[in-house]
C-alpha positions as CSV (number, residue, x, y, z in Angstrom):
1,X,-101.6,-127.1,-125.3
2,X,-99.0,-128.4,-122.9
3,X,-99.7,-125.9,-120.2
4,X,-103.4,-126.7,-120.4
5,X,-102.7,-130.4,-120.3
6,X,-100.7,-129.8,-117.1
7,X,-103.5,-127.9,-115.5
8,X,-106.0,-130.7,-116.4
9,X,-103.6,-133.3,-115.1
10,X,-102.9,-131.5,-111.8
11,X,-106.6,-130.8,-111.4
12,X,-107.3,-134.6,-111.8
13,X,-104.7,-135.3,-109.0
14,X,-106.6,-132.8,-106.8
15,X,-109.9,-134.5,-107.6
16,X,-108.5,-137.9,-106.7
17,X,-107.8,-136.6,-103.2
18,X,-110.4,-136.3,-100.4
19,X,-112.3,-133.0,-101.0
20,X,-115.1,-131.1,-99.5
21,X,-118.3,-130.7,-101.6
22,X,-117.3,-127.1,-102.4
23,X,-113.8,-128.2,-103.5
24,X,-115.3,-130.9,-105.7
25,X,-117.5,-128.3,-107.4
26,X,-114.5,-126.0,-108.0
27,X,-112.5,-128.9,-109.4
28,X,-115.3,-129.9,-111.7
29,X,-115.6,-126.3,-113.0
30,X,-111.8,-126.3,-113.6
31,X,-112.1,-129.6,-115.6
32,X,-115.1,-128.4,-117.7
33,X,-113.4,-125.0,-118.4
34,X,-110.1,-126.8,-119.3
35,X,-111.9,-129.2,-121.7
36,X,-113.7,-126.3,-123.4
37,X,-110.5,-124.3,-123.8
38,X,-108.6,-127.4,-125.1
39,X,-111.4,-128.0,-127.7
40,X,-111.2,-124.3,-128.8
41,X,-107.4,-124.5,-129.1
42,X,-107.7,-127.7,-131.2
43,X,-110.4,-126.2,-133.4
44,X,-108.2,-123.1,-134.1
45,X,-105.2,-125.3,-134.8
46,X,-107.2,-127.4,-137.2
47,X,-108.6,-124.3,-138.9
48,X,-105.2,-122.8,-139.3
49,X,-103.9,-126.1,-140.8
50,X,-106.8,-126.3,-143.2
51,X,-106.5,-122.7,-144.4
52,X,-102.8,-122.9,-144.9
53,X,-103.2,-126.1,-146.9
54,X,-101.2,-128.1,-144.3
55,X,-103.9,-130.5,-143.1
56,X,-102.9,-133.8,-144.6
57,X,-105.4,-136.6,-144.6
58,X,-104.2,-140.2,-144.0
59,X,-105.2,-143.2,-146.1
60,X,-105.6,-146.1,-143.7
61,X,-107.8,-149.1,-144.0
62,X,-110.5,-149.2,-141.3
63,X,-113.9,-150.6,-140.5
64,X,-116.5,-148.0,-141.2
65,X,-119.2,-149.8,-139.2
66,X,-116.9,-150.0,-136.1
67,X,-116.0,-146.3,-136.4
68,X,-119.6,-145.3,-136.7
69,X,-120.5,-147.4,-133.6
70,X,-117.6,-146.0,-131.7
71,X,-118.7,-142.4,-132.5
72,X,-122.2,-143.1,-131.3
73,X,-120.9,-144.8,-128.2
74,X,-118.7,-141.8,-127.4
75,X,-121.7,-139.4,-127.3
76,X,-124.2,-141.9,-125.9
77,X,-123.5,-141.0,-122.2
78,X,-124.5,-137.3,-122.9
79,X,-127.5,-138.3,-124.9
80,X,-128.8,-140.8,-122.3
81,X,-128.1,-138.2,-119.5
82,X,-130.4,-135.8,-121.4
83,X,-133.1,-138.5,-121.9
84,X,-132.4,-138.9,-125.6
85,X,-132.2,-142.0,-127.7
86,X,-129.1,-142.2,-129.9
87,X,-128.4,-144.8,-132.6
88,X,-126.9,-145.5,-136.0
89,X,-127.8,-147.4,-139.1
90,X,-125.6,-148.7,-141.9
91,X,-127.1,-151.2,-144.4
92,X,-125.6,-154.5,-143.4
93,X,-125.0,-155.3,-147.0
94,X,-122.6,-152.4,-147.4
95,X,-118.9,-153.4,-147.3
96,X,-117.5,-151.8,-144.2
97,X,-113.8,-152.2,-144.8
98,X,-112.7,-148.9,-146.4
99,X,-109.7,-146.7,-146.9
100,X,-109.6,-143.1,-145.7
101,X,-108.8,-141.0,-142.7
102,X,-110.6,-142.6,-139.8
103,X,-109.6,-139.9,-137.3
104,X,-110.9,-137.0,-139.3
105,X,-114.1,-138.9,-140.2
106,X,-114.6,-139.6,-136.4
107,X,-114.0,-135.9,-135.8
108,X,-116.7,-134.9,-138.2
109,X,-119.2,-137.5,-136.9
110,X,-118.5,-136.5,-133.2
111,X,-119.1,-132.8,-134.1
112,X,-122.3,-133.5,-135.9
113,X,-123.6,-135.8,-133.2
114,X,-122.6,-133.5,-130.4
115,X,-124.4,-130.6,-132.0
116,X,-127.5,-132.7,-132.5
117,X,-127.5,-133.7,-128.8
118,X,-126.8,-130.2,-127.6
119,X,-129.8,-128.8,-129.5
120,X,-132.2,-131.7,-128.8
121,X,-134.1,-131.7,-125.6
122,X,-136.6,-134.6,-126.2
123,X,-136.6,-137.5,-128.6
124,X,-133.7,-138.9,-130.5
125,X,-130.6,-138.4,-132.5
126,X,-129.5,-140.9,-135.1
127,X,-127.0,-141.2,-137.9
128,X,-127.6,-143.1,-141.1
129,X,-124.9,-144.0,-143.6
130,X,-125.9,-144.6,-147.2
131,X,-123.9,-145.4,-150.3
132,X,-124.5,-142.8,-153.0
133,X,-122.0,-143.9,-155.6
134,X,-119.9,-146.9,-156.3
135,X,-117.0,-146.8,-158.7
136,X,-114.4,-149.4,-159.7
137,X,-112.0,-148.5,-156.9
138,X,-114.0,-146.2,-154.6
139,X,-117.3,-145.7,-152.8
140,X,-118.9,-142.4,-151.9
141,X,-120.8,-142.5,-148.6
142,X,-123.4,-140.0,-147.3
143,X,-123.7,-139.5,-143.6
144,X,-127.0,-138.0,-142.3
145,X,-127.5,-137.0,-138.7
146,X,-131.2,-136.6,-137.8
147,X,-132.6,-135.2,-134.6
148,X,-135.8,-134.1,-133.1
149,X,-134.2,-130.8,-131.8
150,X,-135.1,-127.2,-132.0
151,X,-134.7,-126.8,-135.7
152,X,-132.9,-124.2,-137.7
153,X,-134.5,-121.4,-139.7
154,X,-133.7,-121.0,-143.4
155,X,-131.6,-117.9,-142.5
156,X,-129.8,-119.8,-139.8
157,X,-129.1,-122.6,-142.2
158,X,-127.2,-120.2,-144.5
159,X,-124.9,-119.3,-141.6
160,X,-124.5,-122.8,-140.3
161,X,-121.1,-123.7,-141.8
162,X,-119.5,-120.2,-141.5
163,X,-116.5,-119.8,-139.2
164,X,-117.2,-118.2,-135.8
165,X,-120.9,-118.2,-136.7
166,X,-123.9,-119.3,-134.7
167,X,-127.6,-119.4,-135.8
168,X,-128.2,-116.4,-133.5
169,X,-126.4,-114.7,-130.6
170,X,-128.7,-116.2,-128.0
171,X,-127.5,-119.6,-129.1
172,X,-124.0,-118.9,-127.9
173,X,-125.3,-117.7,-124.5
174,X,-127.7,-120.6,-124.1
175,X,-125.7,-123.5,-125.6
176,X,-122.1,-122.3,-125.7
177,X,-119.7,-123.1,-128.5
178,X,-117.4,-121.1,-130.8
179,X,-119.0,-121.6,-134.2
180,X,-116.0,-123.4,-135.5
181,X,-116.9,-127.1,-135.3
182,X,-119.2,-127.2,-138.3
183,X,-117.0,-125.0,-140.4
184,X,-114.1,-127.3,-139.8
185,X,-116.1,-130.4,-140.4
186,X,-117.3,-129.0,-143.7
187,X,-113.8,-128.2,-144.8
188,X,-112.5,-131.6,-143.8
189,X,-115.4,-133.3,-145.7
190,X,-114.5,-131.3,-148.8
191,X,-110.9,-132.4,-148.5
192,X,-112.1,-136.0,-148.4
193,X,-114.1,-135.7,-151.5
């Protein structure tokens, strides 16, 4: 990742200098491509850690409501730029101080929200957090991301959480992506359970 971070950093220095319109366009393409490549590298590293049993979850106390709002805020710019409404709901009566891995939960939420935004052209994307079980020392939450997007056929739903899989080949050409994000999110969620 270090060489890619150097490329990204050097490109940012170039973008901070006076540039022609054409140079700005080239620099923006470098930035977008670098970000895509870095996301792919991070996904492959995560997948490798998961499959080798080396991905360790942390147990930190955090505010679930704040994490949820932060995740929504992180994708709100893209949603608004696409003309979409994005929001979250968590019952205010639910205790929001929890113990778990906030970074991995944020990763899952960002992946789900980003996919929902990517495949939704009109309408909204929202995430709802429900309590499904309360024990003496633990609480099980369910996170539901709803969107008014293009939908997924039953056949596509069966492939949705497979590695390097997309609903169909035209999806990759139209929307991009590697087919790793949901597979990784599923595996992390299973580790959390």
